[in-house]
Short mmCIF file of the C-alpha atoms (twelve columns), coordinates in Angstrom:
data_MODEL
# 
_entry.id   MODEL 
# 
loop_
_atom_site.group_PDB 
_atom_site.id 
_atom_site.type_symbol 
_atom_site.label_atom_id 
_atom_site.label_alt_id 
_atom_site.label_comp_id 
_atom_site.label_asym_id 
_atom_site.label_seq_id 
_atom_site.Cartn_x 
_atom_site.Cartn_y 
_atom_site.Cartn_z 
_atom_site.pdbx_PDB_model_num 
ATOM 1   C CA . MET A 1   -13.619 -23.905 -91.327  1 
ATOM 2   C CA . GLU A 2   -13.888 -21.676 -94.406  1 
ATOM 3   C CA . TYR A 3   -16.283 -18.777 -94.826  1 
ATOM 4   C CA . LEU A 4   -16.410 -17.651 -98.444  1 
ATOM 5   C CA . GLU A 5   -18.393 -14.510 -97.662  1 
ATOM 6   C CA . TYR A 6   -15.809 -13.602 -95.006  1 
ATOM 7   C CA . SER A 7   -12.634 -14.423 -96.923  1 
ATOM 8   C CA . GLN A 8   -9.509  -12.388 -97.614  1 
ATOM 9   C CA . ASP A 9   -10.497 -11.441 -101.152 1 
ATOM 10  C CA . LYS A 10  -13.564 -9.620  -99.808  1 
ATOM 11  C CA . PHE A 11  -11.532 -7.231  -97.608  1 
ATOM 12  C CA . ASN A 12  -8.931  -5.790  -99.967  1 
ATOM 13  C CA . ALA A 13  -8.010  -2.318  -101.270 1 
ATOM 14  C CA . ASP A 14  -11.332 -2.064  -103.102 1 
ATOM 15  C CA . TYR A 15  -13.227 -2.668  -99.855  1 
ATOM 16  C CA . TYR A 16  -10.996 -0.276  -97.876  1 
ATOM 17  C CA . GLY A 17  -11.077 2.943   -99.864  1 
ATOM 18  C CA . ASN A 18  -13.229 2.260   -102.922 1 
ATOM 19  C CA . LYS A 19  -16.501 1.224   -101.205 1 
ATOM 20  C CA . ALA A 20  -16.625 -2.193  -102.894 1 
ATOM 21  C CA . ARG A 21  -19.048 -4.721  -101.372 1 
ATOM 22  C CA . GLY A 22  -20.435 -2.168  -98.897  1 
ATOM 23  C CA . GLY A 23  -16.988 -1.127  -97.710  1 
ATOM 24  C CA . PHE A 24  -15.416 2.219   -97.009  1 
ATOM 25  C CA . GLY A 25  -14.496 5.250   -99.058  1 
ATOM 26  C CA . LYS A 26  -11.747 7.750   -98.371  1 
ATOM 27  C CA . GLU A 27  -13.189 8.407   -94.887  1 
ATOM 28  C CA . ILE A 28  -11.388 5.276   -93.666  1 
ATOM 29  C CA . PHE A 29  -7.994  6.953   -93.948  1 
ATOM 30  C CA . TRP A 30  -6.299  8.491   -90.903  1 
ATOM 31  C CA . ASN A 31  -5.751  11.971  -92.333  1 
ATOM 32  C CA . THR A 32  -9.389  12.718  -93.161  1 
ATOM 33  C CA . LEU A 33  -11.597 14.980  -91.088  1 
ATOM 34  C CA . GLU A 34  -14.333 12.318  -91.113  1 
ATOM 35  C CA . GLN A 35  -11.992 9.740   -89.606  1 
ATOM 36  C CA . GLN A 36  -10.689 12.095  -86.937  1 
ATOM 37  C CA . ASN A 37  -14.228 13.113  -85.955  1 
ATOM 38  C CA . GLU A 38  -15.262 9.458   -85.784  1 
ATOM 39  C CA . LEU A 39  -12.259 8.564   -83.624  1 
ATOM 40  C CA . GLU A 40  -12.912 11.493  -81.285  1 
ATOM 41  C CA . THR A 41  -16.523 10.379  -80.862  1 
ATOM 42  C CA . LYS A 42  -15.515 6.772   -80.125  1 
ATOM 43  C CA . PHE A 43  -12.965 7.913   -77.561  1 
ATOM 44  C CA . ARG A 44  -15.419 10.248  -75.845  1 
ATOM 45  C CA . VAL A 45  -18.197 7.647   -75.694  1 
ATOM 46  C CA . ILE A 46  -15.956 4.949   -74.240  1 
ATOM 47  C CA . ASN A 47  -14.185 7.339   -71.886  1 
ATOM 48  C CA . ASP A 48  -17.554 8.569   -70.562  1 
ATOM 49  C CA . LEU A 49  -18.388 5.006   -69.456  1 
ATOM 50  C CA . GLY A 50  -15.781 5.191   -66.706  1 
ATOM 51  C CA . TYR A 51  -12.116 4.554   -66.133  1 
ATOM 52  C CA . PHE A 52  -10.361 2.042   -68.328  1 
ATOM 53  C CA . ASN A 53  -6.737  1.530   -69.210  1 
ATOM 54  C CA . SER A 54  -6.702  -1.288  -71.743  1 
ATOM 55  C CA . ILE A 55  -8.913  -1.817  -74.772  1 
ATOM 56  C CA . LEU A 56  -9.090  -4.396  -77.549  1 
ATOM 57  C CA . PHE A 57  -10.646 -3.420  -80.883  1 
ATOM 58  C CA . ILE A 58  -12.256 -6.236  -82.856  1 
ATOM 59  C CA . GLY A 59  -12.088 -5.638  -86.608  1 
ATOM 60  C CA . CYS A 60  -9.780  -2.642  -86.348  1 
ATOM 61  C CA . ALA A 61  -9.001  -2.389  -90.100  1 
ATOM 62  C CA . PHE A 62  -6.009  -0.032  -90.480  1 
ATOM 63  C CA . GLY A 63  -5.612  0.286   -86.694  1 
ATOM 64  C CA . ASN A 64  -6.818  3.881   -86.540  1 
ATOM 65  C CA . GLU A 65  -8.708  3.294   -83.294  1 
ATOM 66  C CA . VAL A 66  -5.659  1.601   -81.800  1 
ATOM 67  C CA . ARG A 67  -3.469  4.544   -82.832  1 
ATOM 68  C CA . TYR A 68  -5.901  7.207   -81.589  1 
ATOM 69  C CA . PHE A 69  -6.408  5.562   -78.197  1 
ATOM 70  C CA . ARG A 70  -2.688  4.855   -77.709  1 
ATOM 71  C CA . GLU A 71  -1.901  8.506   -78.463  1 
ATOM 72  C CA . ARG A 72  -4.229  9.325   -75.569  1 
ATOM 73  C CA . GLY A 73  -2.469  7.053   -73.094  1 
ATOM 74  C CA . LYS A 74  -4.552  3.888   -73.393  1 
ATOM 75  C CA . GLN A 75  -3.112  0.401   -73.842  1 
ATOM 76  C CA . ALA A 76  -4.977  -0.245  -77.077  1 
ATOM 77  C CA . THR A 77  -4.593  -3.307  -79.283  1 
ATOM 78  C CA . GLY A 78  -6.584  -4.632  -82.189  1 
ATOM 79  C CA . VAL A 79  -7.342  -7.718  -84.234  1 
ATOM 80  C CA . GLU A 80  -8.337  -7.857  -87.874  1 
ATOM 81  C CA . ILE A 81  -9.060  -10.614 -90.410  1 
ATOM 82  C CA . SER A 82  -7.868  -8.686  -93.455  1 
ATOM 83  C CA . GLU A 83  -4.243  -9.252  -94.412  1 
ATOM 84  C CA . TYR A 84  -4.475  -6.169  -96.615  1 
ATOM 85  C CA . ALA A 85  -5.627  -3.986  -93.708  1 
ATOM 86  C CA . VAL A 86  -3.043  -5.359  -91.266  1 
ATOM 87  C CA . ASN A 87  -0.294  -4.786  -93.822  1 
ATOM 88  C CA . THR A 88  -1.498  -1.172  -94.217  1 
ATOM 89  C CA . VAL A 89  -1.394  -0.335  -90.485  1 
ATOM 90  C CA . ASP A 90  0.672   2.725   -89.576  1 
ATOM 91  C CA . LYS A 91  4.149   1.826   -88.328  1 
ATOM 92  C CA . SER A 92  3.419   3.497   -84.973  1 
ATOM 93  C CA . VAL A 93  0.929   0.725   -84.112  1 
ATOM 94  C CA . LYS A 94  2.252   -2.158  -86.230  1 
ATOM 95  C CA . ASN A 95  3.115   -4.166  -83.098  1 
ATOM 96  C CA . PHE A 96  -0.331  -3.646  -81.588  1 
ATOM 97  C CA . VAL A 97  -2.533  -4.909  -84.456  1 
ATOM 98  C CA . LYS A 98  -2.670  -8.622  -85.225  1 
ATOM 99  C CA . LEU A 99  -4.185  -10.762 -87.912  1 
ATOM 100 C CA . TYR A 100 -6.686  -13.283 -86.532  1 
ATOM 101 C CA . ASN A 101 -9.118  -15.864 -87.869  1 
ATOM 102 C CA . GLY A 102 -12.303 -13.981 -86.969  1 
ATOM 103 C CA . TRP A 103 -13.363 -15.801 -83.830  1 
ATOM 104 C CA . GLU A 104 -10.407 -16.792 -81.638  1 
ATOM 105 C CA . LEU A 105 -8.698  -14.322 -79.342  1 
ATOM 106 C CA . GLN A 106 -6.026  -16.812 -78.331  1 
ATOM 107 C CA . ASP A 107 -3.394  -14.121 -77.665  1 
ATOM 108 C CA . TYR A 108 -5.554  -12.745 -74.841  1 
ATOM 109 C CA . LYS A 109 -5.940  -14.335 -71.417  1 
ATOM 110 C CA . ASP A 110 -9.201  -14.372 -69.456  1 
ATOM 111 C CA . ASN A 111 -10.136 -10.861 -68.228  1 
ATOM 112 C CA . SER A 112 -6.942  -9.459  -69.769  1 
ATOM 113 C CA . VAL A 113 -8.382  -6.190  -71.129  1 
ATOM 114 C CA . ASP A 114 -10.721 -3.726  -69.496  1 
ATOM 115 C CA . ILE A 115 -12.873 -3.071  -72.558  1 
ATOM 116 C CA . VAL A 116 -13.503 -4.940  -75.802  1 
ATOM 117 C CA . ALA A 117 -14.886 -2.697  -78.547  1 
ATOM 118 C CA . SER A 118 -16.237 -3.395  -82.011  1 
ATOM 119 C CA . PHE A 119 -17.654 -0.795  -84.366  1 
ATOM 120 C CA . ASP A 120 -19.730 -1.811  -87.393  1 
ATOM 121 C CA . VAL A 121 -18.067 -5.224  -87.658  1 
ATOM 122 C CA . LEU A 122 -20.209 -7.817  -85.909  1 
ATOM 123 C CA . THR A 123 -23.010 -7.624  -88.461  1 
ATOM 124 C CA . LEU A 124 -20.577 -8.803  -91.168  1 
ATOM 125 C CA . ILE A 125 -19.627 -12.004 -89.377  1 
ATOM 126 C CA . PRO A 126 -21.396 -15.303 -90.204  1 
ATOM 127 C CA . ASP A 127 -23.633 -16.385 -87.309  1 
ATOM 128 C CA . ASP A 128 -21.731 -19.502 -86.208  1 
ATOM 129 C CA . MET A 129 -18.439 -17.578 -86.239  1 
ATOM 130 C CA . LEU A 130 -20.083 -14.680 -84.391  1 
ATOM 131 C CA . ASN A 131 -21.343 -16.987 -81.640  1 
ATOM 132 C CA . LYS A 132 -17.761 -18.104 -81.001  1 
ATOM 133 C CA . LEU A 133 -16.382 -14.562 -81.151  1 
ATOM 134 C CA . VAL A 134 -18.946 -13.205 -78.673  1 
ATOM 135 C CA . LYS A 135 -17.922 -15.871 -76.135  1 
ATOM 136 C CA . GLU A 136 -14.296 -14.879 -76.667  1 
ATOM 137 C CA . MET A 137 -15.092 -11.184 -76.244  1 
ATOM 138 C CA . CYS A 138 -16.810 -11.942 -72.940  1 
ATOM 139 C CA . ARG A 139 -13.901 -14.125 -71.834  1 
ATOM 140 C CA . VAL A 140 -11.173 -11.515 -72.380  1 
ATOM 141 C CA . SER A 141 -13.054 -8.438  -71.124  1 
ATOM 142 C CA . SER A 142 -12.775 -7.617  -67.444  1 
ATOM 143 C CA . SER A 143 -15.109 -4.595  -67.399  1 
ATOM 144 C CA . GLY A 144 -17.296 -4.357  -70.462  1 
ATOM 145 C CA . ILE A 145 -18.003 -4.611  -74.151  1 
ATOM 146 C CA . VAL A 146 -18.864 -1.690  -76.408  1 
ATOM 147 C CA . ILE A 147 -20.392 -2.342  -79.821  1 
ATOM 148 C CA . ARG A 148 -21.989 -0.356  -82.587  1 
ATOM 149 C CA . THR A 149 -23.735 -2.184  -85.363  1 
ATOM 150 C CA . SER A 150 -26.451 -1.776  -87.920  1 
ATOM 151 C CA . VAL A 151 -29.468 -4.020  -88.208  1 
ATOM 152 C CA . ASP A 152 -30.838 -4.938  -91.631  1 
ATOM 153 C CA . ILE A 153 -34.554 -5.388  -90.947  1 
ATOM 154 C CA . LYS A 154 -35.299 -6.569  -94.515  1 
ATOM 155 C CA . ASN A 155 -32.872 -9.480  -94.296  1 
ATOM 156 C CA . TYR A 156 -34.021 -10.317 -90.780  1 
ATOM 157 C CA . GLU A 157 -37.672 -10.451 -91.817  1 
ATOM 158 C CA . ASN A 158 -36.830 -12.779 -94.732  1 
ATOM 159 C CA . LYS A 159 -35.226 -15.438 -92.494  1 
# 
């Protein structure tokens, strides 16, 4: 199954750092104040939901969430479809971020992580791939799923 709009060439250095195709600017990098504030907010929000030890981040890009949560004692891992992003992951979390095809979480057993989290990623995924991924997210989570996403009303109304 090939998804041209969700292919490797769409999620390269221009997407991560130069805002190409609706991507990110410099705020995506670990050492920026914007990134640190964003990571602190994510940690606080998830931590306020109740106790959890393990967390899987879907679409973790450079693994910043994985790194931040691991530094705070959580067993954080992440999956990402971009080879560029996975190859850019900090060495401290290199073993905890894996490349995946966008819908299969085959490295994770049923109920194997407390929380599955995805921030601003699910809206990018083609619908048939997303339907598969959501089932996988439910399968591997033992306690809950946390998502943040935008909704494009214009595109929705035109369907």
